[in-house]
TORPALO-805122 format. One record per residue (C-alpha): x, y, z. Coordinates in steps of 0.25 Angstrom, whole numbers, padded with zeros to 4 digits, always signed. Layout:
XYZ ...
END
This chain:
-0199-0071-0024 -0201-0056-0027 -0195-0056-0041 -0181-0056-0048 -0171-0046-0053 -0161-0052-0062 -0155-0064-0055 -0160-0060-0042 -0173-0065-0035 -0179-0055-0026 -0184-0063-0014 -0187-0052-0003 -0189-0037-0002 -0180-0032+0009 -0182-0017+0009 -0186-0005+0001 -0184+0010+0001 -0178+0022-0006 -0166+0014-0010 -0173+0003-0017 -0178-0011-0013 -0170-0022-0008 -0173-0037-0010 -0167-0050-0005 -0164-0057-0018 -0158-0070-0023 -0146-0070-0033 -0149-0081-0043 -0135-0081-0049 -0126-0080-0036 -0137-0087-0028 -0137-0078-0016 -0146-0068-0009 -0144-0053-0011 -0151-0040-0009 -0156-0032-0021 -0158-0017-0019 -0166-0012-0030 -0163+0002-0034 -0173+0013-0033 -0179+0020-0046 -0171+0033-0042 -0158+0026-0044 -0160+0016-0055 -0167+0026-0064 -0157+0037-0062 -0145+0034-0071 -0135+0044-0064 -0139+0039-0050 -0139+0024-0055 -0125+0026-0060 -0120+0032-0047 -0127+0021-0039 -0120+0010-0048 -0107+0017-0045 -0109+0017-0030 -0115+0002-0031 -0102-0003-0038 -0093+0004-0027 -0102-0002-0016 -0101-0016-0023 -0086-0016-0021 -0088-0015-0006 -0086-0029-0001 -0085-0031+0014 -0091-0041+0024 -0098-0030+0031 -0104-0024+0019 -0117-0028+0012 -0112-0030-0002 -0117-0025-0015 -0116-0036-0025 -0120-0028-0037 -0130-0019-0044 -0139-0025-0055 -0151-0022-0064 -0162-0031-0068 -0175-0028-0075 -0172-0013-0074 -0170-0014-0059 -0157-0009-0053 -0153-0016-0040 -0141-0019-0030 -0137-0033-0027 -0133-0033-0012 -0129-0043-0002 -0140-0048+0006 -0136-0047+0021 -0143-0056+0031 -0147-0051+0045 -0152-0039+0051 -0148-0024+0050 -0142-0017+0062 -0154-0008+0062 -0163-0021+0065 -0153-0026+0076 -0153-0012+0082 -0168-0012+0083 -0167-0022+0095 -0157-0012+0102 -0142-0010+0102 -0132-0020+0099 -0123-0026+0110 -0110-0017+0110 -0101-0028+0105 -0110-0031+0093 -0112-0017+0090 -0097-0014+0089 -0096-0027+0080 -0107-0023+0071 -0102-0009+0069 -0087-0014+0067 -0092-0022+0055 -0100-0010+0050 -0087-0002+0051 -0080-0012+0043 -0090-0011+0032 -0089+0004+0032 -0074+0003+0032 -0074-0006+0020 -0083+0004+0013 -0076+0016+0016 -0063+0010+0011 -0070+0009-0003 -0075+0023-0002 -0090+0019+0001 -0098+0026+0012 -0110+0020+0017 -0118+0033+0020 -0130+0025+0026 -0124+0017+0037 -0135+0013+0047 -0140+0001+0055 -0150-0003+0044 -0138-0004+0034 -0131-0014+0043 -0134-0029+0043 -0130-0039+0053 -0130-0053+0047 -0134-0065+0056 -0119-0068+0057 -0115-0055+0062 -0110-0049+0050 -0113-0034+0048 -0116-0029+0034 -0117-0015+0031 -0127-0012+0019 -0130-0002+0009 -0116+0004+0008 -0115+0017+0000 -0129+0015-0006 -0134+0028+0000 -0124+0035-0009 -0128+0025-0021 -0143+0028-0020 -0141+0043-0018 -0144+0054-0028 -0134+0065-0031 -0126+0070-0019 -0133+0081-0010 -0142+0082+0002 -0145+0068+0008 -0159+0064+0006 -0163+0056+0019 -0175+0049+0012 -0165+0042+0003 -0153+0041+0012 -0155+0027+0018 -0151+0015+0010 -0161+0004+0009 -0161-0006+0020 -0169-0018+0024 -0178-0009+0032 -0184-0002+0020 -0188+0012+0022 -0197+0012+0033 -0198+0024+0043 -0185+0026+0050 -0175+0022+0039 -0172+0036+0035 -0171+0040+0050 -0161+0028+0051 -0152+0033+0040 -0152+0047+0045 -0148+0043+0059 -0135+0038+0053 -0131+0050+0044 -0118+0057+0047 -0119+0072+0049 -0113+0075+0036 -0123+0065+0029 -0135+0072+0036 -0129+0085+0030 -0128+0080+0016 -0113+0082+0016 -0103+0073+0008 -0100+0060+0015 -0088+0051+0018 -0085+0039+0026 -0087+0047+0039 -0102+0047+0037 -0102+0032+0038 -0093+0033+0051 -0105+0042+0057 -0115+0032+0053 -0107+0021+0058 -0106+0028+0072 -0121+0029+0072 -0123+0014+0069 -0113+0011+0080 -0120+0019+0090 -0133+0013+0087 -0128-0001+0088 -0123+0002+0102 -0135+0010+0107 -0147+0005+0098 -0150+0019+0093 -0145+0029+0083 -0136+0040+0088 -0144+0051+0081 -0158+0046+0083 -0170+0055+0080 -0185+0054+0076 -0183+0061+0062 -0172+0063+0052 -0170+0077+0056 -0168+0073+0071 -0158+0063+0067 -0150+0072+0058 -0150+0083+0069 -0144+0073+0079 -0134+0069+0069 -0130+0083+0066 -0131+0088+0081 -0131+0078+0092 -0122+0067+0098 -0126+0053+0100 -0130+0049+0114 -0117+0042+0118 -0124+0037+0131 -0132+0027+0124 -0120+0019+0121 -0119+0006+0129 -0109+0007+0141 -0101-0005+0135 -0098+0002+0122 -0083+0002+0120 -0076+0016+0121 -0070+0013+0107 -0084+0012+0102 -0089+0025+0109 -0077+0032+0104 -0080+0027+0090 -0094+0032+0090 -0090+0046+0094 -0080+0047+0082 -0090+0041+0072 -0102+0051+0076 -0094+0064+0076 -0103+0074+0068 -0090+0080+0062 -0085+0070+0052 -0071+0076+0052 -0071+0072+0067 -0078+0059+0064 -0071+0045+0063 -0066+0045+0049 -0064+0030+0046 -0074+0019+0049 -0061+0010+0050 -0058+0017+0063 -0072+0014+0068 -0070-0001+0065 -0057-0001+0072 -0063+0006+0084 -0074-0005+0085 -0064-0016+0083 -0057-0011+0095 -0070-0009+0103 -0074-0023+0100 -0060-0029+0104 -0061-0021+0117 -0051-0012+0123 -0036-0015+0124 -0031-0015+0138 -0021-0003+0137 -0018-0005+0152 -0011-0018+0149 -0001-0011+0141 +0011-0004+0147 +0011+0011+0149 +0020+0014+0137 +0010+0006+0129 -0002+0015+0133 +0006+0028+0131 +0014+0024+0119 +0011+0024+0104 +0007+0013+0095 +0020+0006+0094 +0022+0006+0109 +0008+0001+0112 +0010-0011+0102 +0024-0014+0109 +0017-0014+0122 +0006-0023+0117 +0016-0033+0113 +0023-0032+0127 +0010-0035+0134 +0007-0046+0124 +0020-0053+0128 +0018-0050+0143 +0004-0057+0141 +0010-0069+0135 +0021-0070+0145 +0010-0069+0156 +0002-0080+0149 +0013-0089+0148 +0021-0087+0161 +0019-0092+0174 +0011-0080+0179 -0001-0085+0187 -0015-0085+0179 -0021-0074+0187 -0009-0065+0183 -0011-0067+0168 -0017-0055+0161 -0032-0057+0157 -0032-0044+0149 -0030-0047+0134 -0017-0041+0128 -0017-0036+0113 -0005-0034+0104 -0002-0035+0089 +0008-0044+0082 +0013-0036+0070 +0020-0044+0059 +0032-0038+0051 +0029-0028+0040 +0031-0039+0029 +0023-0050+0035 +0008-0052+0035 -0002-0062+0041 -0007-0072+0031 -0022-0072+0032 -0027-0083+0023 -0037-0095+0025 -0032-0098+0039 -0029-0091+0052 -0015-0086+0052 -0013-0085+0067 -0011-0095+0078 -0009-0093+0093 -0003-0103+0102 -0012-0109+0112 -0005-0102+0123 -0006-0089+0116 +0009-0086+0116 +0012-0088+0101 +0006-0082+0088 +0008-0089+0075 +0004-0082+0062 +0006-0084+0047 +0013-0072+0040 +0018-0069+0026 +0030-0061+0022 +0032-0060+0007 +0030-0074+0001 +0033-0081+0014 +0022-0086+0024 +0026-0091+0037 +0021-0093+0052 +0026-0084+0062 +0025-0086+0077 +0025-0074+0088 +0027-0078+0102 +0018-0067+0109 +0029-0064+0120 +0038-0060+0108 +0038-0049+0098 +0042-0056+0085 +0036-0067+0077 +0044-0078+0071 +0042-0086+0059 +0040-0101+0061 +0050-0109+0053 +0044-0120+0044 +0030-0113+0043 +0033-0106+0029 +0021-0105+0021 +0013-0110+0033 +0000-0105+0039 -0012-0109+0047 -0004-0109+0061 -0010-0117+0073 -0004-0121+0086 -0004-0135+0093 -0011-0135+0106 +0002-0135+0114 +0007-0123+0106 +0020-0131+0102 +0017-0133+0087 +0012-0124+0076 +0004-0130+0065 +0003-0124+0051 -0001-0126+0036 +0010-0126+0026 +0004-0120+0014 +0012-0126+0002 +0012-0140+0007 -0003-0139+0013 +0002-0146+0025 -0001-0143+0040 +0012-0144+0048 +0016-0141+0063 +0029-0136+0068 +0034-0136+0082 +0036-0122+0088 +0048-0127+0095 +0055-0129+0081 +0055-0140+0070 +0050-0143+0056 +0035-0143+0053 +0028-0156+0053 +0017-0159+0043 +0003-0162+0049 -0006-0164+0037 -0009-0158+0023 -0021-0150+0020 -0026-0141+0009 -0031-0130+0018 -0031-0126+0033 -0042-0117+0037 -0037-0116+0052 -0031-0127+0060 -0031-0131+0075 -0023-0141+0083 -0030-0148+0094 -0026-0153+0108 -0025-0168+0103 -0016-0165+0092 -0027-0164+0081 -0026-0153+0071 -0039-0148+0064 -0039-0142+0050 -0048-0139+0038 -0040-0147+0027 -0047-0143+0014 -0059-0135+0009 -0070-0139+0009 -0067-0147+0022 -0070-0149+0037 -0060-0149+0048 -0050-0160+0048 -0040-0165+0059 -0026-0171+0059 -0016-0175+0069 -0005-0164+0072 +0004-0176+0070 +0000-0177+0056 -0009-0187+0049 -0022-0187+0040 -0033-0177+0041 -0046-0181+0047 -0060-0174+0044 -0065-0168+0057 -0077-0159+0053 -0086-0162+0041 -0093-0151+0032 -0108-0151+0033 -0110-0149+0018 -0125-0148+0020 -0123-0135+0027 -0114-0129+0017 -0101-0131+0025 -0089-0129+0017 -0077-0130+0027 -0073-0131+0041 -0061-0122+0045 -0054-0115+0056 -0056-0127+0065 -0051-0126+0080 -0051-0135+0091 -0058-0131+0103 -0051-0133+0117 -0049-0147+0120 -0050-0151+0105 -0063-0158+0106 -0070-0148+0096 -0067-0139+0085 -0072-0126+0080 -0072-0123+0065 -0078-0113+0055 -0088-0119+0045 -0088-0112+0031 -0100-0114+0023 -0104-0112+0008 -0108-0099+0003 -0102-0091+0014 -0098-0077+0010 -0087-0077+0021 -0083-0085+0033 -0090-0075+0042 -0102-0084+0038 -0095-0097+0043 -0099-0105+0055 -0091-0109+0067 -0093-0123+0071 -0088-0133+0082 -0087-0148+0082 -0085-0158+0093 -0073-0168+0090 -0079-0177+0100 -0093-0178+0095 -0092-0172+0081 -0104-0163+0084 -0103-0149+0077 -0110-0136+0078 -0110-0122+0073 -0106-0112+0083 -0106-0099+0076 -0112-0094+0063 -0103-0084+0055 -0089-0085+0059 -0075-0091+0056 -0062-0095+0063 -0067-0099+0076 -0057-0100+0088 -0060-0104+0102 -0056-0094+0113 -0053-0099+0128 -0063-0088+0132 -0074-0098+0128 -0077-0092+0115 -0076-0096+0100 -0070-0084+0093 -0073-0083+0078 -0071-0073+0066 -0082-0066+0058 -0080-0054+0050 -0066-0051+0056 -0072-0051+0070 -0069-0061+0081 -0082-0066+0088 -0082-0074+0101 -0094-0083+0104 -0094-0090+0118 -0092-0105+0117 -0093-0117+0126 -0081-0126+0122 -0086-0138+0129 -0101-0138+0124 -0096-0132+0110 -0107-0122+0110 -0108-0107+0109 -0113-0100+0121 -0115-0086+0117 -0116-0076+0105 -0103-0071+0097 -0097-0058+0101 -0087-0050+0093 -0074-0049+0100 -0063-0044+0090 -0064-0037+0077 -0054-0035+0066 -0049-0049+0064 -0043-0053+0050 -0053-0063+0044 -0055-0068+0030 -0070-0070+0028 -0067-0077+0015 -0060-0089+0022 -0064-0087+0036 -0050-0086+0042 -0049-0076+0054 -0035-0073+0059 -0036-0075+0074 -0031-0085+0084 -0035-0088+0098 -0025-0095+0108 -0030-0105+0118 -0026-0095+0129 -0035-0085+0123 -0026-0076+0115 -0030-0070+0102 -0022-0067+0089 -0028-0061+0077 -0025-0053+0064 -0033-0040+0063 -0039-0037+0050 -0051-0037+0041 -0062-0048+0039 -0065-0049+0025 -0064-0057+0012 -0055-0053+0001 -0059-0041-0006 -0056-0042-0020 -0061-0036-0033 -0058-0040-0048 -0051-0028-0055 -0049-0026-0070 -0034-0021-0073 -0030-0016-0086 -0016-0018-0092 -0012-0005-0086 -0016-0009-0072 -0029+0000-0072 -0039-0007-0063 -0054-0008-0063 -0062-0016-0053 -0074-0025-0058 -0088-0022-0053 -0087-0033-0042 -0088-0032-0027 -0076-0036-0019 -0075-0051-0016 -0064-0061-0015 -0061-0063-0030 -0050-0072-0034 -0044-0078-0047 -0052-0070-0058 -0053-0076-0072 -0058-0069-0084 -0066-0078-0094 -0060-0080-0108 -0070-0071-0114 -0068-0060-0104 -0082-0059-0100 -0082-0066-0086 -0073-0067-0074 -0072-0080-0066 -0067-0077-0051 -0066-0084-0038 -0073-0077-0026 -0066-0083-0014 -0071-0083+0001 -0077-0094+0010 -0082-0099-0003 -0073-0099-0016 -0081-0099-0029 -0080-0094-0043 -0088-0083-0050 -0089-0078-0064 -0091-0063-0066 -0097-0058-0079 -0091-0045-0083 -0102-0040-0092 -0114-0043-0082 -0106-0041-0069 -0111-0054-0064 -0104-0063-0054 -0108-0078-0055 -0104-0088-0045 -0099-0101-0052 -0095-0110-0041 -0102-0113-0028 -0093-0123-0020 -0085-0112-0013 -0072-0118-0016 -0069-0114-0031 -0057-0106-0035 -0050-0100-0046 -0059-0099-0059 -0053-0102-0072 -0060-0100-0086 -0057-0110-0097 -0053-0103-0110 -0066-0105-0116 -0073-0099-0104 -0082-0111-0103 -0077-0116-0089 -0072-0111-0076 -0061-0119-0070 -0058-0118-0055 -0052-0124-0043 -0060-0129-0031 -0058-0134-0017 -0070-0144-0018 -0062-0156-0017 -0054-0151-0005 -0043-0146-0013 -0042-0137-0026 -0046-0145-0039 -0049-0140-0053 -0064-0138-0058 -0071-0132-0070 -0085-0128-0073 -0093-0122-0084 -0092-0107-0084 -0107-0106-0087 -0110-0115-0075 -0117-0125-0084 -0110-0137-0078 -0104-0143-0066 -0090-0141-0061 -0080-0151-0064 -0066-0155-0058 -0055-0155-0069 -0046-0165-0062 -0046-0174-0050 -0030-0175-0050 -0023-0166-0042 -0026-0155-0031 -0025-0141-0028 -0027-0137-0042 -0029-0122-0047 -0033-0121-0062 -0027-0109-0069 -0028-0110-0084 -0034-0117-0096 -0027-0120-0109 -0035-0113-0121 -0041-0126-0125 -0047-0128-0111 -0040-0142-0111 -0029-0139-0100 -0030-0132-0087 -0018-0127-0080 -0018-0127-0065 -0010-0126-0052 -0010-0139-0044 -0003-0140-0030 +0005-0153-0028 +0009-0159-0014 +0024-0159-0018 +0026-0147-0027 +0015-0137-0023 +0008-0129-0034 +0011-0134-0049 +0005-0131-0063 -0003-0142-0069 -0012-0144-0081 -0024-0153-0084 -0027-0157-0098 -0042-0161-0098 -0039-0169-0111 -0029-0178-0104 -0037-0181-0091 -0037-0177-0077 -0022-0178-0074 -0015-0164-0073 -0001-0163-0076 +0010-0153-0071 +0015-0142-0079 +0024-0135-0069 +0026-0143-0056 +0038-0141-0047 +0042-0139-0033 +0039-0124-0035 +0025-0118-0036 +0018-0116-0049 +0004-0112-0053 -0006-0103-0060 -0003-0109-0074 -0009-0101-0086 -0010-0106-0100 -0006-0096-0111 -0018-0092-0121 -0012-0102-0131 -0011-0113-0121 +0004-0115-0124 +0010-0110-0111 +0007-0111-0096 +0011-0099-0087 +0012-0102-0072 +0018-0097-0059 +0030-0104-0052 +0039-0100-0040 +0051-0108-0045 +0060-0096-0045 +0056-0093-0030 +0045-0084-0034 +0033-0084-0043 +0036-0082-0058 +0028-0085-0071 +0032-0096-0080 +0027-0102-0093 +0029-0115-0099 +0023-0122-0112 +0011-0130-0112 +0010-0142-0113 +0025-0142-0113 +0036-0145-0113 +0044-0132-0114 +0051-0121-0107 +0046-0114-0094 +0047-0099-0096 +0047-0089-0084 +0038-0077-0087 +0040-0068-0075 +0053-0063-0069 +0050-0056-0056 +0039-0065-0050 +0025-0068-0056 +0012-0075-0054 -0001-0077-0060 +0002-0078-0075 -0010-0075-0084 -0009-0075-0100 -0015-0064-0108 -0027-0071-0114 -0024-0062-0127 -0010-0068-0127 +0004-0062-0128 +0005-0059-0113 +0007-0066-0099 +0003-0059-0087 +0007-0062-0072 +0008-0055-0059 +0020-0051-0051 +0014-0045-0038 +0006-0033-0042 +0011-0032-0056 +0004-0038-0068 +0015-0043-0077 +0014-0046-0092 +0023-0054-0101 +0022-0054-0116 +0022-0068-0121 +0021-0076-0134 +0019-0091-0133 +0022-0096-0147 +0031-0103-0151 +0037-0102-0137 +0033-0093-0125 +0041-0079-0125 +0038-0069-0114 +0042-0055-0113 +0048-0048-0100 +0037-0046-0089 +0031-0032-0088 +0022-0026-0078 +0008-0023-0084 +0002-0017-0072 +0003-0017-0057 -0008-0018-0047 -0011-0024-0033 -0021-0036-0036 -0024-0049-0029 -0013-0060-0031 -0022-0072-0030 -0020-0085-0022 -0010-0096-0022 -0013-0108-0032 -0008-0117-0021 -0017-0112-0010 -0005-0108-0002 +0009-0102-0003 +0017-0104-0012 +0011-0105-0025 +0007-0097-0037 -0006-0088-0036 -0018-0089-0045 -0019-0079-0056 -0028-0069-0048 -0031-0061-0061 -0035-0063-0075 -0034-0056-0089 -0044-0052-0099 -0045-0060-0112 -0039-0048-0120 -0027-0046-0109 -0031-0032-0106 -0036-0032-0092 -0033-0040-0079 -0043-0044-0069 -0037-0043-0056 -0042-0045-0041 -0040-0033-0032 -0039-0038-0017 -0042-0027-0007 -0036-0035+0004 -0024-0041-0003 -0014-0033+0005 -0021-0035+0019 -0010-0042+0026 -0012-0042+0041 +0001-0041+0049 -0004-0040+0063 -0009-0050+0073 -0016-0045+0086 -0014-0054+0098 -0024-0053+0110 -0018-0061+0123 -0029-0066+0132 -0040-0062+0122 -0049-0073+0128 -0050-0065+0140 -0056-0053+0132 -0065-0062+0124 -0071-0068+0137 -0074-0054+0141 -0080-0049+0128 -0088-0062+0126 -0090-0069+0139 -0092-0084+0137 -0104-0090+0143 -0102-0101+0153 -0108-0115+0150 
END
C-alpha cells in the first residue's frame, strides 16, 4: 500500500513524467481497480488552465466505446487533483512491436479496432492528437484500447507553437529516453509546423501506426527529433519494407493516410476502417460476375450479385457433379424493404437451412414482428404465416421444420414449412439461442440464471443438461449449438462482473461423458463451420479457431476472419448464422453496448445532459427529495445504482447482476426493484442506505414489475404477467398479507400503473382500444375508468407537485391538467414539448405490452429526466450472404490435421 486519495487506495506506481504520475488504485466504493493520473502542479495551480482542463475532461468522459480507455471522472482529495481512468490490462502495442512486426492479419485487425476508436471520437468532435503505439493497449483477450484521448490538448497551455518537451501524454513507459522521439515520429506535417489541427492529423498518425505494425519500424525514423521532423516534412516512407502479403487495399490506404498535403489526405477515419474491413475479409472475385456487373454501376453490380447467388444455389442443389460445383465464395446482399428492419435483441435473428438454400430472419414493420423466409434462388422474401410476434428462428436437421419462440405466450413452437398451424413444444421464460439435434432433441436456455436444458421436438418437459459452476462465478450458459453428430454441444458461458460478453468463454460439453472444458477465453455466440473451425464473435469481429470435432479440442490459435458483424456486447447476441453446407449469413453493423445518457429537459424542451459517461442507463427514478437518482445500468449484468447530484457520486446498490427497474418508496427510505434471481421476475426491496438485506415482497405470482407506491408506503402497484391474460395491473397491500389482487385484468395488455400524489387514483396503460392509451380509475374502487389520452399514450407519470398528469405519445411529452377531488376531472391533452428520447422496454419482456416509464419528473414538476439513446434508431435492414464461405475460411485459417 502506497497511500490513499479519497476513497482510492494507491497500490502501485505505474509511470511518471511531464503529464503527472499514474498509479494503480482500488476504488473502495465501487470495488474496482482503476488508474489514477495525478495532475502536475502546472495544471492544478493555474485556475485558467485547470478550468480549460476540466472542460476537456468532461467532454472526454462522455466518450464511451469498447476500444477507448475510459475516463471515469475527475476528482480532488487533500488538495490533489486527479483523473480516474479505466485500468486496462495487457501490454502496449509499443511493447508488442519491440519483438518485431505483427503478422499481417493481426496487424490489420489491431488497426481496424484503432480506427473504430478514432471514428467514435471524431463523431463527438474529439481529436486524439497523440496517437502512437505507446498509447494503444492490447488486452489478454485481444481487445484493443486506445488511451489518453485528447489529453494532449487538455494538458496544453495557450495555443501556439508546439513544445515537444510536453507533447507526449503520460504512458506506462514513463519519460525515459526515446519517449519524445516516439511522439515526434507520429506527428502530422501540420502538427510539426504548429498549425491548427483537425481529424486529419489523427489519420496521419494512424497511417504511421499501421505502417509500423506491418514493418516493425516507424515510417519516419531518425536519430533526433530534427531528423524525424525533416523526414515527416520532406521524405516518403520506404514502401518496400511492407510484407509481400500486405493486401492491396491496405497498401492503398497507407498511401492515402500519409499524404503530406492534408487536403489530399484521407479525410475520414471511417473510410480507413471500411478499407481495413475489406482487406481483412479478402477480395471479392469480380471475375465471377458477368461482364455487365463488372462494367456497370452499383445497381447493376448488385443485381448481378443476386443472379450469381441464385446460380450458386442452383448448382449446389442440382444434379451437377461435385467437381463442377463452384468453390469460390459468392457474396450478395439481401435488402429489406424500406419500412422493415431486422430485430436485433437478446437472440440471433437469423437462421440458414442446413443445405444453405433458405434464409429466415425476424423483421419488424411498424408494430408488427414476424419471421420471413427468403429462398436464395428467388429475389423476394415472404412472411411465414403463424409466426406473428415470433422470434429466435431455428431449423430442424432435415430443413423441413422451423422452430421459433412466440413472445406473448412465452412458448416455443414449430411449424412445417410445407404448411400447417404451429405446434407447441414447451414454455420458457427466455431463449438465448436454440439448436435442434439429429435425434430430435432441442437445446435451449430456459431462464436466467440457468444452464442449458433439453426438450423433445415432439414436446414434453424441460430437462437440465448443463449446470452452472457457481464457484467460478458462472451466471448463465447461452447460445448453445449441437456439434455434428449431436454427441456434444458448444455454448457461451457468462460470468459475474463481465463488462461485456466479449469477456465470456466458449465451452464444449460431451453428451456421452458429461465432461466439459473451456475452449476460448473472450468470445460469444460460437458456431461450428464444416471447414473444421469454431467461429465466434468478439467486438463485432468473427474469429475462427481450428477445432477437432472428434477429440473436442482446439488445434491452433484464433484468427480474425470477418469484421463489421452486428453484435450486442451487452447481451452477447451476434447476428450471424452458418449452415451445415458452409454458407454464411450475417447482419453488418456495429459491436457495442447501448450508448445512453441521462438528460435534464425543462418544460420548454431545452435539454442539458448530466455529467455522466455514456452507459446503458435505463428506468431513471428521482428520489422524493430530489437529491438522488436511482437508475438501472444494463448489460451482461443488470444492477441498480444511485447517483448523488450534489457530489456527482455513482454508487452501486445491487450485485446479483439480475436486478432491474428501481423505484423509491415515497419516504425515500427504500428502493424497490424486480429481480431474475428466482428464474423469473419477482419484487424485492432494500434499505436505500444499504443498512439491511434485500427482501422479497411476495412469493405469490411471477413476472412482476413494481411501478408505484401509495403515499403511505402501504400498497405497491405493479405489472404482473399471467399465462391466460398476459400483462395486467395488480396491487399488493402489505397490511393484508402476501396475496396480490388485480386492479385491471383483461384479455388486453395493461401495465405501468402509477398512484396519484394523494393515493386516490391509479393511472395505467392499456391497449384495449387497439392501441396504447392512458386510463385512470379510483383506488381502492369501485368507480369509473376514465380515458386520459385520446391519440395514443404510454408511460403515465403524475406531477409530484399535483395538478397534472404527464404521458408520452412517441416523441411528444403530453400534459393533462387534473383534479382528483371529489372525482377526477381532466383537461384536453396538450403537447408540452417534443424530443427524441429512449422509449424504454416492455413490462412483459416481449410484445405486446405497455413499456416502462423510462423517464421521471422532479418533485417540483419543473424538469424531466430523460434518457437519450444514441443508437435508438440504428435499425439494420441488410443481410449479407456468402455462399461457400467455409472454403474461404479454410484458406484464411487452414485447420490442422489431427
